[in-house]
C-alpha positions as CSV (number, residue, x, y, z in Angstrom):
1,M,14.9,-26.3,-11.3
2,I,13.6,-24.5,-14.4
3,H,10.4,-22.7,-14.1
4,R,8.3,-22.4,-17.3
5,F,5.6,-19.9,-16.6
6,N,3.4,-19.1,-19.6
7,W,3.2,-15.4,-18.7
8,K,-0.5,-15.0,-19.5
9,K,-2.2,-12.0,-17.9
10,L,-4.4,-11.9,-14.9
11,L,-6.6,-8.9,-14.3
12,G,-7.3,-7.8,-10.8
13,C,-10.0,-5.2,-10.2
14,L,-10.6,-3.7,-6.8
15,A,-12.4,-0.9,-5.2
16,L,-11.9,0.3,-1.6
17,G,-15.0,1.9,-0.1
18,F,-15.0,4.2,3.0
19,R,-18.0,5.4,4.8
20,W,-18.2,9.2,5.0
21,D,-18.1,9.2,8.8
22,G,-15.1,6.8,9.0
23,R,-16.9,4.1,10.8
24,R,-16.6,1.4,8.1
25,H,-14.8,0.3,5.1
26,Q,-15.4,-2.3,2.4
27,L,-13.3,-3.9,-0.3
28,W,-14.7,-5.2,-3.6
29,F,-12.4,-7.5,-5.7
30,R,-12.6,-9.6,-8.8
31,T,-10.1,-11.5,-10.9
32,A,-10.3,-12.5,-14.5
33,P,-7.9,-13.9,-17.1
34,G,-6.7,-11.4,-19.6
35,S,-6.1,-7.7,-19.6
36,C,-8.0,-4.6,-18.5
37,N,-10.2,-3.2,-21.1
38,R,-13.4,-1.1,-21.3
39,H,-15.7,-4.2,-21.2
40,R,-14.0,-5.5,-18.0
41,V,-14.2,-2.1,-16.4
42,L,-17.9,-1.9,-17.3
43,E,-18.5,-5.4,-15.8
44,F,-16.8,-4.3,-12.6
45,L,-18.8,-1.1,-12.3
46,K,-22.1,-3.0,-12.8
47,T,-21.0,-5.5,-10.1
48,L,-20.1,-2.6,-7.8
49,A,-23.6,-1.0,-8.5
50,R,-25.3,-4.2,-7.4
51,H,-23.3,-4.2,-4.1
52,V,-23.9,-0.6,-3.1
53,R,-27.6,-0.8,-4.0
54,G,-28.3,2.8,-4.8
55,R,-26.2,4.4,-2.0
56,H,-24.3,7.5,-3.1
57,V,-20.7,6.8,-4.1
58,I,-17.8,9.1,-5.0
59,L,-15.3,7.1,-7.1
60,I,-11.8,8.4,-7.0
61,W,-10.2,7.0,-10.1
62,D,-7.0,7.1,-11.9
63,Q,-6.9,7.9,-15.6
64,L,-6.4,4.4,-17.0
65,P,-7.5,4.6,-20.7
66,A,-10.2,1.9,-20.1
67,H,-11.7,4.1,-17.4
68,K,-12.1,7.0,-19.8
69,S,-13.4,5.0,-22.8
70,A,-16.7,6.1,-24.5
71,L,-18.4,2.9,-23.3
72,V,-17.5,3.5,-19.7
73,R,-18.1,7.2,-19.9
74,D,-21.7,6.6,-21.2
75,Y,-22.4,4.2,-18.4
76,L,-21.1,6.6,-15.8
77,H,-23.2,9.4,-17.2
78,A,-26.3,7.2,-16.9
79,Q,-25.4,6.4,-13.3
80,R,-24.8,10.0,-12.2
81,H,-27.9,9.8,-9.8
82,W,-25.8,7.7,-7.4
83,L,-22.2,7.8,-8.7
84,R,-19.8,10.7,-8.9
85,I,-16.3,10.5,-10.4
86,E,-13.3,12.4,-9.1
87,W,-10.3,12.0,-11.4
88,L,-6.8,11.7,-10.0
89,P,-4.1,13.6,-11.8
90,G,-2.6,11.9,-14.9
91,Y,0.1,10.0,-13.0
92,A,-0.3,10.1,-9.3
93,P,0.0,6.6,-7.8
94,E,0.7,8.2,-4.4
95,L,-2.9,9.5,-4.3
96,N,-4.5,6.1,-5.2
97,A,-5.3,4.0,-2.1
98,A,-5.3,0.9,-4.3
99,E,-1.6,1.2,-5.0
100,P,-0.3,0.5,-1.5
101,L,-2.9,-2.3,-1.2
102,W,-1.5,-3.9,-4.3
103,G,2.1,-3.4,-2.9
104,N,1.1,-5.0,0.4
105,V,-0.3,-8.1,-1.3
106,K,2.6,-8.3,-3.7
107,G,5.1,-8.0,-0.8
108,C,3.4,-10.8,1.2
109,E,1.3,-13.4,-0.7
110,L,3.0,-12.9,-4.0
111,A,6.6,-12.2,-2.9
112,N,9.0,-14.7,-4.5
113,R,6.1,-16.8,-5.8
114,C,6.7,-19.1,-8.7
115,S,3.2,-20.1,-9.7
116,E,2.8,-22.9,-12.1
117,D,-0.2,-21.3,-13.7
118,L,-2.6,-18.3,-13.4
119,A,-5.0,-20.3,-11.2
120,D,-2.3,-20.6,-8.5
121,A,-1.3,-16.9,-8.9
122,A,-5.0,-15.9,-8.6
123,S,-5.5,-18.1,-5.6
124,A,-2.6,-16.4,-3.8
125,L,-3.9,-13.0,-4.8
126,R,-7.3,-13.8,-3.4
127,R,-5.7,-14.9,-0.2
128,G,-4.0,-11.6,0.1
129,I,-7.1,-9.6,-0.6
130,R,-9.0,-11.7,2.1
131,R,-6.3,-10.9,4.6
132,V,-6.6,-7.1,3.8
133,R,-10.4,-7.4,3.9
134,R,-10.4,-9.0,7.4
135,S,-8.1,-6.3,8.8
136,H,-9.7,-3.5,10.6
137,T,-6.7,-1.2,10.1
138,L,-5.0,-1.9,6.7
139,A,-7.5,-0.2,4.4
140,W,-7.5,2.9,6.6
141,A,-3.7,2.9,6.5
142,F,-3.8,2.7,2.7
143,L,-6.1,5.7,2.7
144,R,-4.0,7.7,5.2
145,Y,-1.0,7.0,3.0
146,T,-2.6,8.9,0.2
147,G,-3.2,12.0,2.4
148,L,-6.9,11.9,1.3
149,S,-8.2,10.5,4.6
150,F,-11.0,12.3,6.5
């Protein structure tokens, strides 16, 4: 069998949220066709703002160029009454709790997958995220893996 995948890109944005006292966690996720850019990051931040509804948030972020763009920086500055950014070092995937989450989903729902199109790949990705979201222990395990847990 020959598999002809068109190799278009699928963007997956996610944020893991942990309550300060360790009693709860939440996962926000969105997919979109295409690549990560400053406009997509801004859309995700605005969506996140609607979900947290004014609660104070510390966002621990890697230094992806789209995260540091002028457009995103200006938005973050305007949101500083509820949102604080802590930047991870330049290349430190071991400190980013999203990295083991992606690895977990890639190793389960996306392992050895030969999707016919992006819709099928996105569906599998969403299934994996739902599995992680329903788990009471996985998100905390990803945070503990970074050594940043409280």
